[in-house]
C-alpha positions in Angstrom: 24.9 -24.6 8.3 22.1 -22.0 7.7 20.8 -20.3 4.6 22.8 -17.1 5.2 26.0 -19.1 5.3 25.1 -20.9 2.0 23.9 -17.8 0.2 26.9 -15.8 1.4 29.3 -18.4 0.2 27.6 -18.5 -3.2 27.7 -14.7 -3.5 31.3 -14.7 -2.5 32.2 -17.2 -5.2 30.1 -15.5 -7.8 31.9 -12.2 -7.0 35.3 -13.8 -7.3 34.3 -15.2 -10.7 33.1 -11.8 -11.9 36.3 -10.3 -10.8 38.4 -12.9 -12.6 36.3 -12.5 -15.8 36.6 -8.7 -15.5 40.4 -9.0 -15.2 40.5 -11.3 -18.2 38.4 -8.9 -20.3 40.1 -5.8 -18.8 36.6 -4.7 -17.7 37.0 -2.6 -14.6 33.3 -2.2 -14.1 32.8 -6.0 -14.0 35.7 -6.2 -11.6 34.1 -3.6 -9.3 30.7 -5.4 -9.5 32.5 -8.7 -8.6 34.3 -7.1 -5.7 31.0 -5.7 -4.4 29.3 -9.1 -4.7 32.1 -10.8 -3.0 32.0 -8.3 -0.1 28.2 -8.7 0.1 28.7 -12.5 0.3 31.3 -12.2 3.0 29.0 -10.1 5.1 26.0 -12.5 4.6 28.2 -15.5 5.5 29.5 -13.7 8.6 25.8 -13.0 9.6 25.1 -16.7 9.1 28.1 -17.6 11.3 26.9 -15.2 14.0 23.4 -16.8 13.9 25.0 -20.2 14.3 26.9 -19.1 17.4 23.7 -17.6 18.9 21.7 -20.7 18.1 24.4 -23.0 19.6 24.6 -20.9 22.8 20.8 -20.9 23.0 20.7 -24.7 22.7 23.4 -25.0 25.3 21.5 -22.8 27.7 18.3 -24.7 27.1 20.0 -28.0 27.7 21.6 -26.7 30.9 18.3 -25.4 32.1 16.6 -28.8 31.5 19.4 -30.6 33.4 19.1 -28.2 36.3 15.3 -28.8 36.4 15.8 -32.5 36.3 18.1 -32.3 39.3 15.4 -30.6 41.4 
C-alpha cells in the first residue's frame, strides 16, 4: 500500500462524512463539498492503485531479467 492509496481512502471517507453531516443539517453546500472530497479521494486512491500495478510489473520484470542473466 502506498501513500496515495492511504491518502485517497482518507479523503474518500472524509468526503462521505461531510456528505452525511450535510444531509443531517440539510446543508447542500456541505454535501457538495463532501461529494467533491470523496471524488478527489477516489481519484487519488486509483492513482495509488495504478502505481502499485506499475511497481509490481517492474519488480516482476526485474526478477525475470535477473533469472535470465543467472542462466547465462
